[in-house]
MIBATI-791177 format. One line per 3 residues: number of its first residue (from 1); their letters; for each residue x, y, z of N, C-alpha, C. Coordinates in Angstrom, 2 decimals, decimal comma. Example, Ala and Ser with C-alpha at 12.3 -4.5 7.8 and 13.67 -1.06 7.14 Angstrom:
REM residues 2
1	as	13,19 -5,69 7,80 12,30 -4,50 7,80 13,20 -3,30 7,80 | 12,85 -2,25 7,08 13,67 -1,06 7,14 12,90 0,03 7,87
END
This chain:
REM residues 267
1	mrn	6,23 3,88 -0,83 5,35 3,52 -0,49 3,90 3,38 0,03 | 2,60 3,05 -0,52 1,15 3,84 0,24 1,37 3,20 1,40 | 0,83 4,02 1,96 0,32 3,27 3,63 -0,99 2,44 3,35
4	iei	-1,48 1,74 4,16 -2,38 0,52 3,77 -3,80 0,97 3,41 | -4,55 1,17 2,47 -5,83 2,02 2,48 -6,90 0,70 2,28 | -8,01 1,03 2,57 -9,00 0,06 3,31 -10,38 0,58 2,20
7	gsy	-11,35 -0,20 1,74 -12,68 0,42 1,15 -13,07 0,23 -0,37 | -14,15 0,94 -0,80 -14,48 1,32 -1,70 -13,69 2,18 -2,97 | -12,76 2,81 -2,35 -12,58 4,37 -2,91 -11,56 3,54 -4,68
10	nns	-11,87 2,49 -5,52 -11,68 2,01 -6,47 -11,90 2,85 -8,10 | -12,67 3,32 -7,87 -12,25 4,28 -9,04 -11,39 4,92 -9,28 | -11,17 5,21 -10,54 -9,91 5,54 -10,78 -9,67 6,90 -10,53
13	tav	-10,88 8,21 -10,86 -11,14 9,24 -10,45 -10,76 9,70 -8,93 | -11,75 8,82 -8,71 -11,68 8,87 -7,00 -10,55 8,53 -6,05 | -9,56 8,09 -6,71 -8,49 7,29 -6,13 -7,60 8,61 -6,73
16	keq	-7,67 9,20 -7,93 -6,30 9,91 -8,07 -6,85 11,56 -7,43 | -8,16 11,70 -6,97 -8,29 12,90 -6,02 -7,82 12,51 -4,62 | -7,83 11,23 -4,03 -7,48 10,81 -3,05 -5,41 10,86 -2,56
19	ykt	-5,28 10,82 -4,00 -3,87 10,80 -3,91 -3,48 11,98 -4,58 | -3,98 12,98 -4,69 -3,39 14,08 -5,06 -2,07 14,82 -4,41 | -2,46 14,83 -3,62 -1,24 15,41 -2,23 -0,94 13,94 -1,56
22	stg	0,20 14,18 -0,55 0,57 13,62 0,02 -0,55 14,00 1,85 | -0,99 14,67 1,56 -1,29 15,21 3,40 -1,96 14,13 4,11 | -3,28 13,59 3,54 -3,72 12,10 4,09 -3,26 11,44 4,37
25	ldi	-2,46 10,81 3,57 -1,43 9,77 3,54 -0,27 10,01 4,61 | 0,41 11,19 4,83 1,38 11,61 6,26 0,31 11,01 7,33 | -0,79 11,58 7,38 -1,57 11,48 8,55 -1,93 9,82 8,86
28	rrs	-2,06 9,06 7,77 -2,25 7,90 8,09 -0,73 6,80 8,19 | 0,22 7,44 8,03 1,26 6,71 8,30 2,27 7,22 9,54 | 1,71 8,63 10,01 2,07 8,73 11,38 1,21 7,82 12,13
31	fhn	-0,02 7,95 11,68 -0,45 6,90 12,90 -0,03 5,57 13,60 | 0,20 5,27 12,31 0,80 3,67 12,31 2,18 3,17 12,77 | 2,71 4,37 12,39 4,06 4,11 13,18 4,25 4,10 14,77
34	kys	2,73 4,97 15,04 3,34 5,35 16,47 2,26 4,22 17,27 | 1,03 4,30 16,74 0,33 3,02 17,55 0,20 1,24 17,11 | 1,21 1,28 15,63 1,26 -0,37 15,91 1,92 -1,35 16,68
37	tnk	1,44 -2,27 16,92 2,56 -3,34 17,83 3,93 -3,76 17,54 | 3,59 -3,94 16,38 5,24 -5,05 15,58 6,40 -3,22 15,23 | 7,04 -3,20 15,85 7,54 -2,09 15,91 8,66 -2,26 14,93
40	qgy	9,16 -3,39 14,34 10,40 -3,58 13,00 9,02 -2,75 11,96 | 7,89 -2,37 11,43 7,60 -1,54 10,63 7,31 -2,02 9,65 | 6,16 -1,70 8,50 5,72 -2,76 7,76 7,11 -2,63 6,45
43	gnw	6,85 -1,22 6,17 8,06 -0,61 5,24 9,44 -1,69 5,32 | 9,92 -1,52 6,59 11,20 -2,38 6,62 11,18 -4,09 6,87 | 9,86 -4,80 7,04 9,51 -5,95 6,15 9,49 -5,87 5,36
46	iis	8,83 -5,58 4,50 8,75 -5,65 2,89 10,28 -5,37 2,38 | 10,98 -4,72 2,83 12,61 -4,34 1,75 13,34 -5,82 2,44 | 13,06 -5,88 3,86 13,58 -7,23 4,61 13,65 -8,54 3,29
49	nye	11,98 -8,51 2,51 12,24 -9,73 1,78 12,60 -9,54 0,68 | 13,49 -8,24 0,09 13,67 -7,83 -1,21 15,37 -8,95 -1,61 | 15,06 -9,35 -2,70 16,52 -10,59 -2,80 17,02 -9,54 -3,43
52	tfe	18,60 -8,64 -3,78 18,88 -8,24 -4,64 20,42 -8,19 -4,69 | 20,57 -7,73 -5,79 21,97 -8,11 -6,57 22,60 -6,39 -7,30 | 23,91 -6,32 -7,08 24,99 -5,55 -7,07 24,19 -4,66 -9,25
55	gmt	23,84 -4,06 -9,76 23,67 -3,45 -10,54 22,33 -4,03 -11,33 | 21,57 -4,37 -10,26 20,14 -4,88 -11,02 19,26 -3,57 -11,24 | 18,25 -3,52 -12,20 17,21 -2,87 -12,43 15,67 -3,15 -11,78
58	vle	15,37 -1,69 -10,89 14,08 -1,78 -10,31 12,99 -1,06 -11,05 | 11,63 -1,37 -10,63 10,96 -0,62 -11,13 9,99 -0,67 -9,73 | 9,39 0,41 -9,34 8,41 1,23 -8,46 7,13 1,38 -9,00
61	lgc	6,07 0,22 -8,77 4,92 1,23 -9,09 3,93 1,82 -8,44 | 3,82 3,04 -8,01 2,74 3,57 -6,93 4,09 3,84 -5,65 | 4,67 4,23 -6,18 5,88 4,76 -5,19 5,19 5,51 -4,26
64	gtg	4,42 6,27 -4,14 3,46 6,97 -3,05 4,62 8,34 -3,23 | 4,85 8,71 -1,65 5,88 9,29 -0,92 7,13 8,85 -1,06 | 7,67 7,62 -2,03 8,62 7,36 -1,77 9,81 6,83 0,13
67	snw	9,02 7,21 0,94 9,45 7,27 2,47 10,20 6,09 2,32 | 9,29 4,78 1,91 10,12 3,63 2,04 11,67 3,41 1,65 | 12,02 4,44 1,27 13,44 4,17 0,78 14,10 5,18 1,73
70	mgh	13,80 5,72 2,23 14,72 6,92 3,30 15,26 5,84 4,22 | 16,25 6,14 4,64 17,11 4,77 5,39 17,95 3,65 4,83 | 18,06 3,60 3,93 17,85 2,53 2,73 19,01 3,02 1,78
73	edl	19,78 4,45 2,35 20,64 4,37 0,82 21,54 3,81 0,74 | 22,02 2,87 1,45 22,80 1,77 0,99 22,16 0,64 -0,05 | 21,21 0,77 0,01 20,64 -0,42 -0,54 20,20 0,57 -2,17
76	ldt	20,14 1,44 -2,12 20,39 2,19 -3,16 21,18 2,39 -4,20 | 22,40 2,22 -3,65 23,92 2,41 -3,96 24,03 1,46 -4,79 | 23,43 0,16 -4,65 23,23 -1,47 -5,32 23,00 -1,13 -6,46
79	fgk	21,91 -0,32 -6,50 21,00 -0,22 -8,17 21,62 0,14 -9,02 | 21,50 -0,58 -9,86 22,10 -0,09 -11,64 21,14 1,10 -11,87 | 19,53 1,07 -11,62 18,90 2,11 -12,26 17,49 1,70 -11,45
82	lvl	16,64 2,47 -10,66 15,38 2,68 -9,97 15,05 3,51 -10,76 | 13,63 2,81 -11,20 12,45 4,14 -11,95 11,08 3,64 -10,52 | 11,19 5,29 -9,95 9,51 5,61 -9,05 8,55 5,95 -10,06
85	tdf	7,34 5,17 -9,89 6,61 5,76 -10,60 5,03 5,54 -9,87 | 4,31 7,35 -10,29 3,23 6,99 -9,74 2,15 7,57 -10,14 | 0,83 7,69 -10,54 0,17 7,91 -10,99 -0,25 9,53 -10,80
88	seg	0,37 10,01 -9,95 -0,15 11,50 -8,94 1,24 12,25 -9,44 | 1,24 13,55 -10,06 2,57 13,95 -10,05 2,74 14,82 -8,39 | 1,62 14,75 -7,73 2,30 15,38 -6,79 2,61 14,54 -6,00
91	mls	2,43 13,29 -5,82 3,27 12,09 -5,12 4,62 11,91 -5,53 | 4,83 11,93 -6,48 6,16 11,76 -7,07 7,27 13,07 -6,68 | 6,44 13,89 -6,60 7,26 15,19 -6,14 7,78 15,33 -4,79
94	tar	6,54 14,77 -3,91 7,08 14,75 -2,45 8,27 13,20 -2,61 | 8,16 12,25 -3,10 9,18 11,19 -3,19 10,24 11,56 -3,70 | 10,22 12,89 -4,62 11,85 12,94 -4,79 12,27 14,07 -4,06
97	env	11,25 15,10 -2,96 11,93 15,37 -2,25 12,08 14,80 -0,89 | 11,84 13,52 -1,03 12,17 12,22 0,31 13,04 12,10 0,12 | 13,76 10,86 -0,97 14,53 10,44 -1,76 15,45 10,71 -2,55
100	gdr	15,50 12,19 -2,99 16,27 12,79 -3,78 16,52 12,48 -5,17 | 17,65 13,44 -5,81 18,01 13,20 -6,98 19,26 12,32 -6,51 | 19,36 11,50 -7,69 20,40 10,50 -7,26 21,08 10,10 -8,94
103	nni	21,55 9,83 -9,61 21,46 9,44 -10,90 20,75 8,24 -11,33 | 21,16 7,26 -10,30 20,62 5,97 -10,58 18,66 5,95 -10,52 | 18,30 6,98 -10,15 16,65 7,43 -9,75 16,34 8,51 -10,99
106	eyl	15,21 7,84 -11,45 14,43 7,71 -12,61 12,73 8,06 -11,98 | 11,99 9,28 -11,86 11,11 9,55 -11,64 9,76 9,55 -12,38 | 9,02 9,29 -12,61 7,58 8,88 -13,42 6,42 8,71 -13,44
109	vad	5,80 9,48 -13,58 4,20 9,19 -14,03 3,87 8,23 -15,21 | 3,54 7,57 -14,52 2,92 6,22 -15,21 1,85 5,16 -14,63 | 1,50 5,01 -15,62 -0,46 3,82 -15,30 0,58 1,94 -15,30
112	iqn	0,82 1,13 -14,18 0,14 -0,02 -14,02 -0,38 -0,99 -15,49 | -1,68 0,23 -15,90 -2,02 -0,84 -16,95 -1,60 -0,50 -18,56 | -0,96 -0,10 -18,34 -0,06 0,77 -19,85 1,02 1,08 -19,42
115	lpf	2,45 0,22 -19,00 3,85 0,47 -18,95 4,57 1,38 -20,11 | 5,28 2,34 -19,88 5,86 2,70 -21,12 7,65 2,14 -21,29 | 7,64 0,66 -20,82 8,87 0,32 -20,73 8,48 -0,90 -22,36
118	ddr	9,86 -1,38 -22,31 10,23 -2,10 -23,12 9,61 -3,77 -22,55 | 9,80 -5,14 -23,47 9,87 -5,93 -22,58 10,87 -5,87 -21,80 | 10,85 -7,18 -20,81 11,38 -7,49 -19,66 13,29 -6,60 -19,50
121	sfd	12,40 -5,60 -18,81 13,24 -4,48 -18,73 13,97 -4,48 -17,50 | 13,41 -5,00 -16,19 13,68 -4,70 -14,80 14,06 -6,17 -14,08 | 14,88 -6,23 -13,18 14,90 -7,85 -12,50 14,09 -7,53 -11,46
124	mii	13,77 -6,72 -11,09 13,08 -6,66 -10,02 11,36 -5,57 -10,13 | 10,39 -6,07 -9,74 9,54 -4,51 -10,03 8,76 -4,57 -8,26 | 8,28 -3,38 -8,11 8,06 -3,68 -7,06 6,24 -3,03 -6,92
127	ans	5,30 -3,20 -6,47 4,04 -3,11 -6,28 3,41 -2,71 -4,84 | 3,11 -1,87 -3,96 2,89 -2,38 -2,33 1,63 -1,12 -2,42 | 0,53 -2,15 -1,75 -0,29 -1,47 -1,66 -1,01 -0,82 -1,94
130	mly	-1,58 -1,23 -3,83 -1,78 -0,32 -4,63 -2,95 -1,50 -6,11 | -2,57 -2,53 -6,03 -3,52 -3,23 -6,66 -4,90 -2,91 -6,79 | -5,52 -2,55 -5,48 -6,41 -2,94 -5,60 -7,37 -1,59 -6,05
133	hvp	-6,10 -1,17 -6,21 -6,62 0,30 -7,09 -7,01 0,31 -8,54 | -6,25 -0,98 -8,99 -6,74 -0,77 -10,28 -7,60 -1,34 -11,06 | -8,13 -0,21 -11,79 -9,61 -1,12 -12,80 -9,42 -2,31 -13,10
136	dik	-8,56 -2,35 -14,12 -8,32 -3,71 -14,85 -6,86 -4,66 -14,30 | -7,45 -5,24 -12,95 -5,96 -5,30 -12,54 -5,43 -6,77 -13,35 | -5,71 -7,53 -14,29 -5,75 -8,74 -14,89 -4,18 -8,13 -16,34
139	kgi	-5,07 -7,10 -16,61 -4,22 -5,97 -17,41 -2,47 -5,69 -16,58 | -3,06 -4,91 -15,66 -1,97 -4,52 -15,12 -0,75 -5,96 -14,82 | -1,74 -6,78 -14,06 -0,40 -7,91 -13,87 -0,08 -8,57 -15,16
142	sev	-0,38 -8,42 -15,93 0,42 -8,62 -17,14 1,06 -7,74 -17,90 | 1,39 -6,82 -17,22 1,84 -5,05 -17,94 3,22 -5,61 -17,00 | 3,16 -6,35 -16,03 4,08 -6,37 -15,02 4,69 -7,54 -15,58
145	rrv	4,11 -8,90 -16,02 5,17 -9,70 -16,07 5,68 -9,22 -17,37 | 5,16 -8,34 -18,47 5,81 -8,23 -19,94 7,29 -7,34 -19,39 | 6,83 -6,75 -18,62 8,70 -5,99 -18,30 9,29 -6,27 -17,90
148	lkk	8,63 -7,11 -16,77 10,03 -7,84 -15,71 10,82 -9,07 -16,92 | 11,83 -8,98 -16,40 13,24 -10,28 -16,90 12,27 -11,16 -16,74 | 12,65 -12,63 -17,67 12,28 -13,61 -17,61 12,44 -14,26 -16,27
151	dgt	13,37 -14,18 -15,35 14,18 -14,45 -14,09 14,15 -13,47 -13,41 | 13,29 -12,58 -13,48 13,11 -11,78 -12,34 11,77 -12,07 -11,49 | 11,39 -10,81 -10,41 10,53 -11,08 -9,62 9,65 -10,00 -9,32
154	fyc	8,33 -10,42 -8,89 7,34 -9,19 -8,39 7,05 -9,53 -7,39 | 7,47 -7,92 -6,47 7,02 -8,39 -5,18 5,44 -7,02 -4,80 | 4,81 -7,62 -4,45 3,27 -6,96 -4,09 2,68 -6,98 -2,61
157	ati	2,77 -5,97 -2,25 2,68 -5,97 -0,46 1,16 -5,85 -0,60 | 0,05 -6,53 0,16 -1,43 -5,92 0,01 -2,12 -5,94 1,76 | -3,62 -6,09 1,61 -4,15 -6,23 2,52 -4,77 -7,14 2,59
160	geh	-5,22 -7,67 4,16 -5,95 -9,03 3,76 -7,49 -8,63 4,05 | -8,63 -9,34 4,16 -9,82 -8,70 4,22 -10,78 -9,39 5,77 | -9,74 -9,35 6,64 -10,06 -9,01 8,16 -8,88 -8,06 8,98
163	nfv	-9,67 -7,04 8,54 -8,00 -5,91 9,26 -9,67 -5,16 10,15 | -8,95 -3,93 10,28 -9,20 -2,53 11,47 -10,31 -2,45 11,19 | -10,76 -2,03 9,39 -11,90 -1,22 9,19 -12,97 -1,97 9,00
166	eql	-12,64 -3,15 8,79 -13,72 -4,64 8,92 -14,53 -4,20 10,51 | -13,96 -4,08 11,44 -14,12 -3,92 12,53 -14,48 -3,26 12,96 | -14,42 -1,61 12,71 -14,45 -0,43 12,60 -16,26 -0,44 12,28
169	aew	-16,52 -1,01 11,17 -17,68 -0,74 10,18 -18,64 -1,33 11,45 | -18,76 -2,53 12,00 -19,08 -3,21 12,57 -19,98 -1,98 13,79 | -18,60 -1,45 14,58 -18,93 -1,09 15,60 -20,04 0,70 14,96
172	frl	-19,60 0,80 14,11 -20,67 2,37 13,73 -21,75 2,08 12,47 | -21,98 0,48 12,61 -23,19 -0,21 11,86 -23,10 0,27 10,56 | -22,21 0,19 9,42 -21,29 0,58 8,81 -22,27 -0,33 7,46
175	gge	-22,47 -0,60 6,62 -23,01 -1,15 5,48 -23,82 -0,80 4,26 | -23,83 -1,34 3,10 -24,82 -1,41 1,85 -23,50 -0,18 1,01 | -24,26 1,05 0,61 -23,18 2,29 0,13 -22,14 2,73 0,98
178	nfn	-22,82 2,45 2,73 -21,60 3,47 3,25 -20,47 2,53 3,50 | -20,69 1,24 3,39 -19,17 0,50 3,53 -19,01 -0,54 2,23 | -18,30 -0,32 1,78 -17,94 -1,58 0,19 -16,73 -1,58 0,74
181	pnh	-15,90 -2,71 0,83 -14,72 -2,60 1,16 -13,83 -3,22 -0,25 | -13,11 -2,37 -0,26 -12,11 -2,60 -1,56 -11,36 -4,30 -1,13 | -11,76 -5,29 -1,98 -11,17 -6,61 -1,89 -11,06 -7,27 -3,37
184	nft	-10,33 -6,35 -3,98 -9,66 -6,59 -5,82 -8,95 -7,51 -5,34 | -8,03 -6,99 -4,80 -6,62 -7,80 -4,32 -6,17 -7,81 -2,87 | -6,55 -8,97 -2,46 -6,13 -9,29 -1,01 -5,04 -10,08 -0,71
187	mqn	-4,52 -10,74 0,42 -4,10 -11,60 0,85 -5,10 -12,77 0,68 | -6,12 -12,66 0,12 -6,89 -13,94 -0,08 -6,96 -14,62 -1,16 | -7,35 -13,41 -1,60 -7,45 -13,78 -3,34 -6,23 -13,20 -4,81
190	gee	-4,83 -12,66 -3,80 -4,03 -12,55 -4,42 -3,18 -13,17 -5,51 | -3,08 -14,37 -4,82 -2,56 -15,61 -5,45 -3,40 -16,01 -7,03 | -4,51 -16,11 -7,02 -5,13 -16,95 -7,85 -5,13 -15,85 -8,69
193	llr	-5,23 -14,32 -8,54 -4,94 -13,21 -9,52 -3,82 -13,38 -10,41 | -2,68 -13,33 -9,52 -1,47 -13,40 -9,80 -0,68 -14,36 -10,83 | -1,55 -16,03 -10,66 -1,64 -17,37 -11,65 -1,88 -16,97 -13,02
196	taf	-2,43 -15,88 -12,86 -2,53 -15,50 -14,35 -1,35 -15,30 -15,10 | -0,10 -15,10 -14,52 1,05 -14,38 -14,98 2,39 -15,43 -14,62 | 2,15 -15,51 -13,60 3,31 -16,09 -12,67 2,52 -17,55 -12,15
199	sdi	3,95 -18,46 -12,55 4,38 -20,08 -11,62 4,72 -19,77 -10,57 | 5,40 -19,45 -9,69 5,90 -19,77 -8,75 5,45 -18,41 -7,83 | 4,60 -18,68 -6,59 3,64 -17,69 -5,74 3,83 -18,05 -4,45
202	eag	4,37 -17,39 -3,96 4,83 -17,25 -1,93 4,47 -16,05 -1,65 | 3,50 -16,58 -0,36 2,85 -15,44 0,18 3,43 -15,37 1,49 | 3,64 -14,40 2,19 3,88 -14,05 3,46 2,92 -12,92 4,42
205	fyq	2,29 -13,22 5,54 1,98 -12,61 6,78 2,91 -11,41 7,31 | 2,56 -10,17 7,71 3,10 -9,16 8,65 2,15 -9,68 9,70 | 3,08 -9,83 10,79 1,98 -9,90 12,28 2,24 -8,88 12,83
208	dsl	0,88 -7,76 13,09 0,86 -6,78 13,28 -0,58 -6,58 13,91 | -0,94 -5,66 15,03 -1,86 -4,53 15,53 -1,08 -3,27 15,92 | -2,96 -2,52 15,95 -2,74 -1,29 16,82 -3,53 -1,93 18,05
211	hvt	-2,41 -0,49 19,14 -2,89 -0,42 20,63 -2,94 0,94 20,84 | -3,77 1,51 20,19 -4,34 3,16 20,51 -4,74 3,44 21,65 | -3,69 4,42 22,08 -3,70 5,28 23,55 -4,42 6,38 23,89
214	nid	-4,70 6,92 22,42 -5,56 8,29 21,96 -6,80 7,83 21,61 | -8,11 8,33 21,88 -8,84 8,54 20,74 -8,69 9,29 19,59 | -8,25 10,53 19,97 -8,39 11,76 19,44 -7,62 11,62 18,30
217	dlv	-6,67 11,28 18,03 -5,64 10,40 17,30 -6,36 9,50 16,41 | -7,09 8,60 16,80 -7,85 7,12 16,60 -9,27 7,86 15,33 | -9,44 9,52 15,55 -10,86 10,04 14,95 -10,29 10,69 14,09
220	dyl	-8,72 11,35 14,07 -8,42 11,82 13,13 -7,73 11,09 11,77 | -7,77 9,93 12,37 -7,16 8,47 10,94 -8,08 8,55 10,49 | -9,47 8,41 11,22 -10,76 7,67 10,99 -11,38 8,52 10,14
223	rsl	-10,99 9,86 9,92 -11,46 11,04 8,82 -10,96 11,13 7,81 | -9,44 10,71 7,41 -8,93 10,98 6,69 -9,09 9,22 5,44 | -9,96 8,35 5,93 -9,83 6,93 5,22 -10,93 7,60 4,50
226	asl	-10,91 7,12 2,69 -12,06 7,25 1,69 -13,11 6,40 2,14 | -12,85 5,12 2,55 -13,97 3,86 2,87 -14,80 3,92 4,10 | -14,14 4,50 4,83 -15,46 5,17 6,22 -15,56 6,24 5,87
229	kal	-15,74 7,22 5,36 -16,06 8,43 4,48 -17,90 8,85 5,58 | -18,56 7,95 5,49 -19,60 8,66 6,00 -19,45 8,59 7,37 | -18,12 8,60 8,01 -18,19 8,92 9,24 -17,92 10,46 9,46
232	ndi	-17,91 11,48 8,18 -17,91 12,02 8,71 -19,18 13,18 8,78 | -20,24 12,14 8,49 -21,79 12,67 9,01 -21,91 12,57 9,99 | -20,81 11,96 11,12 -21,08 11,79 12,99 -20,83 12,72 12,97
235	ple	-21,66 13,19 14,00 -21,05 14,43 15,27 -19,79 13,55 16,02 | -19,20 14,93 16,37 -17,70 14,61 16,69 -18,10 13,60 18,24 | -18,72 14,16 18,93 -19,18 13,74 20,16 -19,27 12,28 19,97
238	klk	-20,53 11,92 18,88 -21,35 10,94 18,85 -19,90 9,94 18,44 | -19,06 10,31 17,28 -18,09 9,21 17,21 -16,92 8,84 18,22 | -16,65 9,91 18,85 -15,16 9,81 20,14 -16,98 8,89 20,97
241	aii	-17,89 8,76 21,60 -18,19 8,09 22,67 -18,34 6,66 21,98 | -19,07 6,23 20,51 -18,90 4,76 20,10 -17,38 4,70 20,19 | -16,65 5,04 19,30 -14,85 4,34 20,22 -14,90 3,85 21,92
244	teh	-15,11 4,91 22,58 -14,94 5,28 23,89 -15,45 3,75 24,24 | -16,91 3,49 23,92 -17,83 2,38 24,39 -16,99 1,13 24,09 | -16,07 1,07 23,02 -15,25 -0,46 22,46 -13,71 -0,16 22,87
247	svn	-13,12 0,92 24,03 -12,52 0,81 24,81 -12,05 0,13 26,05 | -11,02 -0,26 26,32 -10,86 -0,30 27,61 -9,62 0,25 28,20 | -9,87 0,67 29,68 -9,03 1,61 30,16 -8,49 2,78 28,95
250	gvv	-9,48 3,51 28,52 -9,00 4,08 27,50 -7,78 3,83 26,54 | -8,20 2,21 25,81 -7,36 1,80 25,21 -8,01 1,04 24,36 | -7,47 1,48 22,60 -8,40 0,45 21,75 -7,43 -0,16 20,84
253	dlp	-7,98 -1,40 21,11 -7,10 -2,45 20,49 -7,80 -2,69 19,19 | -6,96 -2,83 17,91 -7,75 -3,58 16,84 -6,77 -4,19 15,82 | -7,03 -5,01 15,34 -6,79 -6,17 14,02 -5,95 -5,25 12,94
256	key	-4,72 -6,55 12,94 -4,13 -5,85 11,58 -3,68 -7,49 10,80 | -4,55 -7,21 9,38 -4,15 -8,17 7,94 -3,15 -7,40 7,45 | -1,87 -7,93 6,98 -1,35 -7,45 5,75 -0,38 -8,13 5,37
259	gmf	0,70 -8,47 4,65 1,20 -9,13 4,06 1,85 -8,91 2,06 | 2,57 -9,87 1,79 3,12 -9,65 0,64 3,18 -10,85 -0,20 | 2,48 -10,94 -1,44 3,66 -12,13 -2,43 4,98 -11,69 -3,07
262	iak	5,54 -12,94 -3,40 6,36 -12,84 -4,07 6,46 -13,28 -5,38 | 6,66 -12,98 -6,78 5,92 -14,06 -7,69 6,91 -13,71 -8,63 | 7,04 -14,66 -9,39 8,65 -15,36 -10,42 7,63 -16,56 -10,91
265	gyv	8,40 -16,74 -12,35 8,29 -17,60 -13,24 6,85 -16,61 -14,23 | 7,49 -17,22 -15,69 6,42 -17,78 -16,62 4,86 -18,67 -16,34 | 3,73 -18,10 -16,95 3,26 -19,33 -17,09 3,39 -20,38 -17,93
END
């Protein structure tokens, strides 16, 4: 699963460049693991919502580094087949290193808008923190419905529209071309988009926030975000000074709004 990305970086070429390797993603994942107040972990919460059964066929779209499956070997053993896909060969290579080669796991470069699978191939399809990057989101959702079995389930985690990046954009007075948040598929509009293909949709929010005790870590994180790339033009000391202005006793508290849709049933 990709870590949360928020911003205007939904151009296909730009997204491929951003996710060519896992370096930036690793920085962001480490930051969230260290400073998130909900210690269950977003990935663990997502997996806790999955309804699984022995021998089921599973497809993950945009698997990223595959780290979400690490520590869940017992769950992997129950799958008859798990296909991990991503548009980045570099990400898939890292996912293979993290998850390993298993008889029931396949790694494949694939595009959600044109999936190379037969109709009704999978019991469960997963797309976490990636749908907002899809150029033709309705086509992508239609493809998911096509390759999902009639009684299958689609799990898709995404962001909300009231997140920490919006808060930070206010602090740094970013707007216009410097800050155009990606709201292509959010917890606010995702259900409407999913209803073009699914009849039964459930939404759930993950309660969390950021409690950052090291401003240098926050600066490194911000400079890895494509949505706030304008911050790279701000001198480092000024960047730290603005963040410090919004800290209390050296601590920065920021909101997080994430969640997941569970979609079933043909329209």
